[in-house]
py3Dmol code that shows the C-alpha trace and the ligand (Angstrom):
import py3Dmol

protein = """\
ATOM      1  CA  MET A   1     172.175 113.153  92.350  1.00  0.00           C
ATOM      2  CA  GLU A   2     173.910 112.517  95.616  1.00  0.00           C
ATOM      3  CA  GLN A   3     171.891 112.505  98.779  1.00  0.00           C
ATOM      4  CA  ARG A   4     172.387 111.769 102.360  1.00  0.00           C
ATOM      5  CA  LEU A   5     172.470 108.109 103.032  1.00  0.00           C
ATOM      6  CA  GLN A   6     169.804 108.115 105.863  1.00  0.00           C
ATOM      7  CA  LYS A   7     167.406 110.000 103.521  1.00  0.00           C
ATOM      8  CA  ILE A   8     167.972 107.445 100.603  1.00  0.00           C
ATOM      9  CA  ILE A   9     167.147 104.635 103.163  1.00  0.00           C
ATOM     10  CA  ALA A  10     164.185 106.376 104.550  1.00  0.00           C
ATOM     11  CA  ASP A  11     162.796 107.069 101.115  1.00  0.00           C
ATOM     12  CA  ALA A  12     163.171 103.515 100.128  1.00  0.00           C
ATOM     13  CA  GLY A  13     160.400 102.843 102.653  1.00  0.00           C
ATOM     14  CA  ILE A  14     162.431 100.545 104.891  1.00  0.00           C
ATOM     15  CA  THR A  15     162.272 102.610 108.023  1.00  0.00           C
ATOM     16  CA  SER A  16     162.219 106.213 109.460  1.00  0.00           C
ATOM     17  CA  ARG A  17     165.112 108.466 108.998  1.00  0.00           C
ATOM     18  CA  ARG A  18     166.120 108.234 112.665  1.00  0.00           C
ATOM     19  CA  LYS A  19     166.209 104.423 112.476  1.00  0.00           C
ATOM     20  CA  ALA A  20     168.140 104.718 109.231  1.00  0.00           C
ATOM     21  CA  GLU A  21     170.831 106.709 111.062  1.00  0.00           C
ATOM     22  CA  GLU A  22     170.990 103.819 113.676  1.00  0.00           C
ATOM     23  CA  LEU A  23     171.468 101.357 110.832  1.00  0.00           C
ATOM     24  CA  ILE A  24     174.392 103.413 109.615  1.00  0.00           C
ATOM     25  CA  LEU A  25     175.925 103.731 112.893  1.00  0.00           C
ATOM     26  CA  GLN A  26     175.659 100.074 113.505  1.00  0.00           C
ATOM     27  CA  GLY A  27     177.687  99.404 110.251  1.00  0.00           C
ATOM     28  CA  ARG A  28     174.811  97.635 108.608  1.00  0.00           C
ATOM     29  CA  VAL A  29     174.860  99.766 105.504  1.00  0.00           C
ATOM     30  CA  THR A  30     177.177  99.420 102.644  1.00  0.00           C
ATOM     31  CA  VAL A  31     177.637 101.553  99.495  1.00  0.00           C
ATOM     32  CA  ASN A  32     179.306  99.610  96.520  1.00  0.00           C
ATOM     33  CA  GLY A  33     180.320  96.803  98.875  1.00  0.00           C
ATOM     34  CA  ARG A  34     182.046  99.136 101.443  1.00  0.00           C
ATOM     35  CA  VAL A  35     180.665  99.595 104.973  1.00  0.00           C
ATOM     36  CA  VAL A  36     179.623 103.199 105.583  1.00  0.00           C
ATOM     37  CA  SER A  37     179.100 104.040 109.228  1.00  0.00           C
ATOM     38  CA  GLU A  38     179.464 107.856 109.293  1.00  0.00           C
ATOM     39  CA  LEU A  39     176.318 109.741 109.387  1.00  0.00           C
ATOM     40  CA  GLY A  40     177.242 112.651 107.022  1.00  0.00           C
ATOM     41  CA  SER A  41     177.844 110.198 104.098  1.00  0.00           C
ATOM     42  CA  LYS A  42     176.233 110.690 100.683  1.00  0.00           C
ATOM     43  CA  ALA A  43     175.482 108.345  97.965  1.00  0.00           C
ATOM     44  CA  ASP A  44     173.667 108.507  94.522  1.00  0.00           C
ATOM     45  CA  PRO A  45     170.625 106.263  94.563  1.00  0.00           C
ATOM     46  CA  GLU A  46     170.570 105.967  90.834  1.00  0.00           C
ATOM     47  CA  ARG A  47     174.305 104.929  90.444  1.00  0.00           C
ATOM     48  CA  ASP A  48     175.453 103.489  93.770  1.00  0.00           C
ATOM     49  CA  ARG A  49     174.684  99.922  95.050  1.00  0.00           C
ATOM     50  CA  ILE A  50     173.212 100.402  98.498  1.00  0.00           C
ATOM     51  CA  GLN A  51     172.587  97.576 100.695  1.00  0.00           C
ATOM     52  CA  VAL A  52     171.282  97.115 104.229  1.00  0.00           C
ATOM     53  CA  ASP A  53     172.291  93.866 106.055  1.00  0.00           C
ATOM     54  CA  GLY A  54     173.506  92.669 102.658  1.00  0.00           C
ATOM     55  CA  LYS A  55     170.135  93.208 100.935  1.00  0.00           C
ATOM     56  CA  PRO A  56     169.712  95.898  98.213  1.00  0.00           C
ATOM     57  CA  LEU A  57     167.285  98.633  98.825  1.00  0.00           C
ATOM     58  CA  GLY A  58     163.948  97.670  97.366  1.00  0.00           C
ATOM     59  CA  ARG A  59     162.650 100.053  94.630  1.00  0.00           C
ATOM     60  CA  ARG A  60     160.254 102.548  96.090  1.00  0.00           C
ATOM     61  CA  GLY A  61     156.681 101.503  95.061  1.00  0.00           C
ATOM     62  CA  ARG A  62     156.936  97.777  95.702  1.00  0.00           C
ATOM     63  CA  ARG A  63     155.338  97.566  99.100  1.00  0.00           C
ATOM     64  CA  ILE A  64     154.734  94.461 100.978  1.00  0.00           C
ATOM     65  CA  TYR A  65     152.667  93.750 104.091  1.00  0.00           C
ATOM     66  CA  ILE A  66     152.927  90.509 106.088  1.00  0.00           C
ATOM     67  CA  LEU A  67     150.731  89.301 108.836  1.00  0.00           C
ATOM     68  CA  LEU A  68     152.689  86.670 110.911  1.00  0.00           C
ATOM     69  CA  ASN A  69     151.579  84.359 113.768  1.00  0.00           C
ATOM     70  CA  LYS A  70     154.672  84.606 115.988  1.00  0.00           C
ATOM     71  CA  PRO A  71     155.240  81.424 118.123  1.00  0.00           C
ATOM     72  CA  GLN A  72     156.411  81.680 121.742  1.00  0.00           C
ATOM     73  CA  GLY A  73     160.039  81.422 122.061  1.00  0.00           C
ATOM     74  CA  VAL A  74     160.906  83.589 118.957  1.00  0.00           C
ATOM     75  CA  VAL A  75     162.324  87.144 119.142  1.00  0.00           C
ATOM     76  CA  SER A  76     160.302  89.949 117.438  1.00  0.00           C
ATOM     77  CA  THR A  77     163.281  91.959 116.392  1.00  0.00           C
ATOM     78  CA  VAL A  78     165.407  91.675 113.181  1.00  0.00           C
ATOM     79  CA  SER A  79     168.396  90.451 115.043  1.00  0.00           C
ATOM     80  CA  ASP A  80     169.177  89.188 118.501  1.00  0.00           C
ATOM     81  CA  PRO A  81     172.506  89.724 120.357  1.00  0.00           C
ATOM     82  CA  GLU A  82     171.783  86.363 122.184  1.00  0.00           C
ATOM     83  CA  GLY A  83     171.446  84.510 119.066  1.00  0.00           C
ATOM     84  CA  ARG A  84     167.952  83.377 119.541  1.00  0.00           C
ATOM     85  CA  GLN A  85     165.593  82.704 116.543  1.00  0.00           C
ATOM     86  CA  THR A  86     163.942  85.852 115.214  1.00  0.00           C
ATOM     87  CA  VAL A  87     160.832  86.567 113.281  1.00  0.00           C
ATOM     88  CA  MET A  88     162.949  87.166 110.143  1.00  0.00           C
ATOM     89  CA  SER A  89     163.656  83.399 109.872  1.00  0.00           C
ATOM     90  CA  LEU A  90     160.012  82.771 109.601  1.00  0.00           C
ATOM     91  CA  VAL A  91     159.240  84.977 106.570  1.00  0.00           C
ATOM     92  CA  LYS A  92     160.722  82.640 104.100  1.00  0.00           C
ATOM     93  CA  GLY A  93     160.428  83.321 100.328  1.00  0.00           C
ATOM     94  CA  VAL A  94     159.909  87.074 100.743  1.00  0.00           C
ATOM     95  CA  LYS A  95     162.601  88.831  98.622  1.00  0.00           C
ATOM     96  CA  GLU A  96     161.909  92.356  99.988  1.00  0.00           C
ATOM     97  CA  ARG A  97     163.538  93.524 103.218  1.00  0.00           C
ATOM     98  CA  VAL A  98     160.659  93.819 105.578  1.00  0.00           C
ATOM     99  CA  TYR A  99     160.714  95.123 109.232  1.00  0.00           C
ATOM    100  CA  PRO A 100     158.596  94.188 112.224  1.00  0.00           C
ATOM    101  CA  VAL A 101     155.999  96.778 113.219  1.00  0.00           C
ATOM    102  CA  GLY A 102     156.418  97.075 116.991  1.00  0.00           C
ATOM    103  CA  ARG A 103     157.307  94.272 119.368  1.00  0.00           C
ATOM    104  CA  LEU A 104     155.738  91.099 120.865  1.00  0.00           C
ATOM    105  CA  ASP A 105     157.530  89.512 123.981  1.00  0.00           C
ATOM    106  CA  TYR A 106     159.694  86.439 123.458  1.00  0.00           C
ATOM    107  CA  HIS A 107     157.313  84.442 125.560  1.00  0.00           C
ATOM    108  CA  SER A 108     154.209  85.928 123.874  1.00  0.00           C
ATOM    109  CA  SER A 109     152.643  84.613 120.692  1.00  0.00           C
ATOM    110  CA  GLY A 110     150.275  85.910 118.080  1.00  0.00           C
ATOM    111  CA  LEU A 111     149.869  88.378 115.383  1.00  0.00           C
ATOM    112  CA  MET A 112     152.526  90.821 114.125  1.00  0.00           C
ATOM    113  CA  LEU A 113     152.778  92.906 111.145  1.00  0.00           C
ATOM    114  CA  LEU A 114     155.998  93.206 109.096  1.00  0.00           C
ATOM    115  CA  THR A 115     156.449  95.615 106.161  1.00  0.00           C
ATOM    116  CA  ASN A 116     158.778  97.761 104.181  1.00  0.00           C
ATOM    117  CA  ASP A 117     156.211 100.627 104.192  1.00  0.00           C
ATOM    118  CA  GLY A 118     157.994 102.970 106.742  1.00  0.00           C
ATOM    119  CA  GLU A 119     155.254 105.456 106.771  1.00  0.00           C
ATOM    120  CA  LEU A 120     152.405 103.079 107.602  1.00  0.00           C
ATOM    121  CA  ALA A 121     154.687 101.293 110.099  1.00  0.00           C
ATOM    122  CA  ASN A 122     155.514 104.592 111.967  1.00  0.00           C
ATOM    123  CA  PHE A 123     151.872 105.498 111.992  1.00  0.00           C
ATOM    124  CA  LEU A 124     150.826 102.046 113.486  1.00  0.00           C
ATOM    125  CA  MET A 125     153.524 102.338 116.279  1.00  0.00           C
ATOM    126  CA  ALA A 126     152.760 105.970 117.201  1.00  0.00           C
ATOM    127  CA  ARG A 127     150.988 106.398 120.446  1.00  0.00           C
ATOM    128  CA  ALA A 128     148.808 108.975 119.097  1.00  0.00           C
ATOM    129  CA  SER A 129     147.360 106.675 116.301  1.00  0.00           C
ATOM    130  CA  GLY A 130     145.310 104.665 118.865  1.00  0.00           C
ATOM    131  CA  VAL A 131     145.225 101.435 116.663  1.00  0.00           C
ATOM    132  CA  PRO A 132     143.783  98.790 119.051  1.00  0.00           C
ATOM    133  CA  ARG A 133     145.492  95.528 119.646  1.00  0.00           C
ATOM    134  CA  THR A 134     143.506  92.671 121.370  1.00  0.00           C
ATOM    135  CA  TYR A 135     145.213  90.064 123.500  1.00  0.00           C
ATOM    136  CA  HIS A 136     144.044  86.747 125.073  1.00  0.00           C
ATOM    137  CA  VAL A 137     145.549  86.425 128.451  1.00  0.00           C
ATOM    138  CA  LYS A 138     145.641  83.585 130.901  1.00  0.00           C
ATOM    139  CA  LEU A 139     146.151  84.527 134.555  1.00  0.00           C
ATOM    140  CA  ASP A 140     147.325  82.591 137.491  1.00  0.00           C
ATOM    141  CA  GLY A 141     144.042  83.316 139.414  1.00  0.00           C
ATOM    142  CA  VAL A 142     140.934  85.506 139.253  1.00  0.00           C
ATOM    143  CA  PRO A 143     141.722  89.182 140.199  1.00  0.00           C
ATOM    144  CA  GLY A 144     139.746  90.408 143.132  1.00  0.00           C
ATOM    145  CA  GLY A 145     136.868  92.904 143.282  1.00  0.00           C
ATOM    146  CA  GLU A 146     137.499  96.207 141.648  1.00  0.00           C
ATOM    147  CA  LYS A 147     140.968  95.507 140.288  1.00  0.00           C
ATOM    148  CA  LEU A 148     139.817  94.797 136.705  1.00  0.00           C
ATOM    149  CA  ALA A 149     137.832  98.138 136.707  1.00  0.00           C
ATOM    150  CA  GLN A 150     140.970  99.932 137.876  1.00  0.00           C
ATOM    151  CA  LEU A 151     142.930  98.595 134.881  1.00  0.00           C
ATOM    152  CA  GLU A 152     140.156  99.402 132.597  1.00  0.00           C
ATOM    153  CA  ALA A 153     140.020 103.081 133.869  1.00  0.00           C
ATOM    154  CA  GLY A 154     143.822 103.403 133.655  1.00  0.00           C
ATOM    155  CA  ILE A 155     146.716 103.128 136.055  1.00  0.00           C
ATOM    156  CA  ALA A 156     150.096 104.823 136.586  1.00  0.00           C
ATOM    157  CA  LEU A 157     152.802 103.021 134.736  1.00  0.00           C
ATOM    158  CA  ASP A 158     156.313 104.566 134.647  1.00  0.00           C
ATOM    159  CA  GLY A 159     154.779 107.720 135.761  1.00  0.00           C
ATOM    160  CA  ARG A 160     152.237 108.110 133.111  1.00  0.00           C
ATOM    161  CA  ARG A 161     148.615 106.896 132.987  1.00  0.00           C
ATOM    162  CA  THR A 162     147.617 104.053 130.786  1.00  0.00           C
ATOM    163  CA  ALA A 163     144.834 104.801 128.375  1.00  0.00           C
ATOM    164  CA  PRO A 164     141.332 103.334 129.220  1.00  0.00           C
ATOM    165  CA  CYS A 165     141.151  99.786 127.957  1.00  0.00           C
ATOM    166  CA  HIS A 166     138.623  96.886 127.622  1.00  0.00           C
ATOM    167  CA  ILE A 167     138.769  93.662 129.574  1.00  0.00           C
ATOM    168  CA  ARG A 168     136.261  90.781 129.408  1.00  0.00           C
ATOM    169  CA  LEU A 169     136.364  87.445 130.920  1.00  0.00           C
ATOM    170  CA  LEU A 170     136.534  84.517 128.309  1.00  0.00           C
ATOM    171  CA  GLY A 171     136.461  81.471 130.756  1.00  0.00           C
ATOM    172  CA  GLU A 172     137.235  80.832 134.288  1.00  0.00           C
ATOM    173  CA  ARG A 173     138.386  77.260 134.371  1.00  0.00           C
ATOM    174  CA  PRO A 174     140.882  75.846 135.226  1.00  0.00           C
ATOM    175  CA  LYS A 175     142.760  79.235 135.097  1.00  0.00           C
ATOM    176  CA  PRO A 176     140.958  82.477 133.987  1.00  0.00           C
ATOM    177  CA  TRP A 177     141.269  83.669 130.447  1.00  0.00           C
ATOM    178  CA  TYR A 178     140.613  87.292 129.649  1.00  0.00           C
ATOM    179  CA  GLU A 179     140.311  89.341 126.496  1.00  0.00           C
ATOM    180  CA  VAL A 180     142.126  92.662 126.751  1.00  0.00           C
ATOM    181  CA  THR A 181     142.127  95.424 124.124  1.00  0.00           C
ATOM    182  CA  LEU A 182     144.578  98.237 124.399  1.00  0.00           C
ATOM    183  CA  VAL A 183     145.086 101.263 122.150  1.00  0.00           C
ATOM    184  CA  GLU A 184     148.760 101.794 123.074  1.00  0.00           C
ATOM    185  CA  GLY A 185     151.697  99.582 123.163  1.00  0.00           C
ATOM    186  CA  ARG A 186     154.131 100.203 126.170  1.00  0.00           C
ATOM    187  CA  TYR A 187     156.892  97.904 127.202  1.00  0.00           C
ATOM    188  CA  HIS A 188     155.415  94.590 128.559  1.00  0.00           C
ATOM    189  CA  GLN A 189     152.267  96.543 129.113  1.00  0.00           C
ATOM    190  CA  VAL A 190     149.755  93.644 129.582  1.00  0.00           C
ATOM    191  CA  ARG A 191     152.089  91.691 131.875  1.00  0.00           C
ATOM    192  CA  ARG A 192     152.942  94.786 133.993  1.00  0.00           C
ATOM    193  CA  MET A 193     149.370  95.831 134.213  1.00  0.00           C
ATOM    194  CA  PHE A 194     148.161  92.549 135.798  1.00  0.00           C
ATOM    195  CA  GLU A 195     151.368  92.384 138.012  1.00  0.00           C
ATOM    196  CA  ARG A 196     150.158  95.732 139.497  1.00  0.00           C
ATOM    197  CA  ILE A 197     146.974  94.076 140.554  1.00  0.00           C
ATOM    198  CA  GLY A 198     148.781  91.063 141.982  1.00  0.00           C
ATOM    199  CA  ARG A 199     148.281  88.579 139.273  1.00  0.00           C
ATOM    200  CA  SER A 200     150.769  86.964 136.948  1.00  0.00           C
ATOM    201  CA  VAL A 201     150.277  86.429 133.180  1.00  0.00           C
ATOM    202  CA  ILE A 202     150.821  82.736 132.338  1.00  0.00           C
ATOM    203  CA  LYS A 203     150.081  83.045 128.605  1.00  0.00           C
ATOM    204  CA  LEU A 204     149.748  85.981 126.277  1.00  0.00           C
ATOM    205  CA  LYS A 205     148.510  85.832 122.792  1.00  0.00           C
ATOM    206  CA  ARG A 206     147.862  88.719 120.454  1.00  0.00           C
ATOM    207  CA  VAL A 207     144.681  87.918 118.455  1.00  0.00           C
ATOM    208  CA  ARG A 208     143.801  91.173 116.718  1.00  0.00           C
ATOM    209  CA  ILE A 209     145.501  94.322 115.323  1.00  0.00           C
ATOM    210  CA  ALA A 210     142.821  96.815 114.391  1.00  0.00           C
ATOM    211  CA  PHE A 211     140.606  94.626 112.293  1.00  0.00           C
ATOM    212  CA  LEU A 212     143.192  92.078 111.408  1.00  0.00           C
ATOM    213  CA  SER A 213     142.710  88.706 112.881  1.00  0.00           C
ATOM    214  CA  ASP A 214     143.353  85.193 111.380  1.00  0.00           C
ATOM    215  CA  GLU A 215     142.589  81.952 113.206  1.00  0.00           C
ATOM    216  CA  ARG A 216     143.696  79.865 110.197  1.00  0.00           C
ATOM    217  CA  LEU A 217     147.362  81.149 110.649  1.00  0.00           C
ATOM    218  CA  GLY A 218     149.153  78.458 112.655  1.00  0.00           C
ATOM    219  CA  PRO A 219     152.168  79.238 114.830  1.00  0.00           C
ATOM    220  CA  GLY A 220     154.996  80.440 112.603  1.00  0.00           C
ATOM    221  CA  GLU A 221     152.745  80.883 109.550  1.00  0.00           C
ATOM    222  CA  PHE A 222     152.267  84.052 107.700  1.00  0.00           C
ATOM    223  CA  ARG A 223     150.261  85.625 104.795  1.00  0.00           C
ATOM    224  CA  GLN A 224     150.304  88.796 102.713  1.00  0.00           C
ATOM    225  CA  LEU A 225     147.598  91.357 103.533  1.00  0.00           C
ATOM    226  CA  ALA A 226     145.119  91.704 100.640  1.00  0.00           C
ATOM    227  CA  PRO A 227     145.121  95.078  98.938  1.00  0.00           C
ATOM    228  CA  ALA A 228     141.709  95.801 100.497  1.00  0.00           C
ATOM    229  CA  GLU A 229     143.215  95.149 104.013  1.00  0.00           C
ATOM    230  CA  VAL A 230     146.127  97.517 103.339  1.00  0.00           C
ATOM    231  CA  GLU A 231     143.537 100.070 102.146  1.00  0.00           C
ATOM    232  CA  ARG A 232     141.561  99.690 105.272  1.00  0.00           C
ATOM    233  CA  LEU A 233     144.688 100.151 107.389  1.00  0.00           C
ATOM    234  CA  ARG A 234     145.459 103.368 105.545  1.00  0.00           C
ATOM    235  CA  HIS A 235     141.809 104.545 106.019  1.00  0.00           C
ATOM    236  CA  TRP A 236     142.435 103.956 109.776  1.00  0.00           C
ATOM    237  CA  LYS A 237     145.184 106.252 109.352  1.00  0.00           C
ATOM    238  CA  ALA A 238     142.804 108.798 108.003  1.00  0.00           C
ATOM    239  CA  GLY A 239     140.735 108.323 111.172  1.00  0.00           C
ATOM    240  CA  LYS A 240     137.990 106.216 109.479  1.00  0.00           C
ATOM    241  CA  PRO A 241     137.921 102.825 111.064  1.00  0.00           C
TER     242      PRO A 241
END
"""
ligand_1 = """\
8
URA
N 151.878 93.314 126.482
C 152.998 92.449 127.026
O 153.136 92.495 128.199
N 153.638 91.777 126.182
C 153.454 91.802 124.838
O 154.206 91.128 124.074
C 152.516 92.600 124.285
C 151.687 93.380 125.085
"""
view = py3Dmol.view(width=600, height=400)
view.addModel(protein, "pdb")
view.setStyle({"model": 0}, {"cartoon": {"style": "trace"}})
view.addModel(ligand_1, "xyz")
view.setStyle({"model": 1}, {"stick": {}})
view.zoomTo()
view.show()
């Protein structure tokens, strides 16, 4: 039965319907080898050959979850207009089309999730979900007096208060390292928070997403999540961390 193309793509678990519309408008979707870039277009998922970026839509049901240690100097998006290396080039040997869950700056390193489970990805990225991410942050100097307490309580950023967060000192020499745990992921949030109190972030590494951490993953390495880990993330979704 014919259905709207954005619905078919979203149902395949790749991404949300809104993002699927963007993929169509960007000319990245083909039906039987022909680019379809109009939003009202329909296709039959049973009969037509539908591809995104040249890859066939995976069959619903085959879900894949990857934990990647992104190195510095790699873009966390699927493609880059400047032609820089992207995280997609690191997930070798994975047949399914996976997508990054959220962003990690070009200059930052550490853990990222990639998946074709659009529903779980949307949940993890939603502000309301409150899934914590923990960072190790090297600063150019020790922040003065009450400054860290101000960040922990929340500051105005782009006209909206940041949610309360946790900051603890890891080591002071030669430059101080802090552990920062946020429950939201706004644009360049950690860097901008420290800039606000007059300090620059020299290094930024994401070391934990919810309960997921993995010190054995070297830069550029990845592993698939174990079924129990996926289950735990889903329970997080149900509000039972
Ligand atoms: N905060 C930042 O400033 N950058 C990141 O990549 C993640 C959080």
